[in-house]
N, C-alpha and C positions, 0 to 999 in steps of 0.2 A: 810346541816346539818340534822342529824336524831336524834330522841328522843329514849332513851333506859333506862333500869333499870339494875344496876349492880347486877348480881345474883351469881357471883362466881369468882374464880381466876384460872389462869393457871400457873403451875410451869413446866418449861422445863430446865433440867440441861444441856442438850446439845442443843445449839442454835448458830446462827450466832454471831460472836464476837460483831457486832454492836448492838445487842439486850441485851447484858449481864446485863446492869444496868437498864433495863426498867421493869416496872410492867405490867403484862398482866392480863386483867380482862374480864370475860364473861359478855356480855351485851345482854339482851333480848330486842328485838325491841318493841316499844310502838307507838300507834297512838296518835295524838294530844289530843284526848279526854281521854287519860290515859288507854285505853284498850290494852291488850296484842296484839302485832302484830304477824307476822309470822317470826319465826326464831331467831337466835342468831348470834352474832359476837364476836370474840376475838379482843379486842382493847388495844392498848398501853394507859396507863393512864398518861396524861400530866398535871393533875391538882390535884391529891391526892384524887380522888373519893373513897368512901367507899361502903361496901356492902349495898344494898337496896336503894342507892341514884339514883334519876332520873338525867340523864346526856344528854348532846348533844355530838354527835360524828360525825367526818368527815371521809369519805372514799375516796379511790382512791388517786390521786396525792395530794389532799387537806390534807390528813392525814399526809403528810410529810412536811407541811408548818409551824410547830411549832418549836420553838427553840430546844426542846427536840428530835424531830424526823427528823430534817433536814438531808438528805442524808442517812437515815436508811430504811431498808426494812420493811415498815409497810403499811398496807392497810386500817387500821382503828385506829383512835386516839380519845380518850375522850378529848374534848377541853373546856368543861364547866360543872359545877354542877348547875342544874336547881333549882331555888327558887319558881317560879310560872309559870303556863301555863294558858293562857286565850284564849278561843275559842268562837267566836260569843258573846262576852260580858259576858260569864260565866267562872268562874275559874274552870278548870278541874283538876288542881293539885296545891297544896300548901305544901311547905316543912314544 
């Protein structure tokens, strides 16, 4: 699982039939200490995440292991909305 922050949405009017009812969000990578990582990913939203929220997302075959994404062509799926991150005894993120 990876940490990220929802920074935008993707709208695609022409896409594979199996993606028609899925929400696509732009997620900026984050390090565990809350600093911006390198890069972005477009992820299917399986939990109702919103703009600016810190999330956990899975990539690769794990991205297809949710009820929503089973047997669908996705390589990244948001699987949790983060409430708190603690690293080395210090809270680095609090919702």
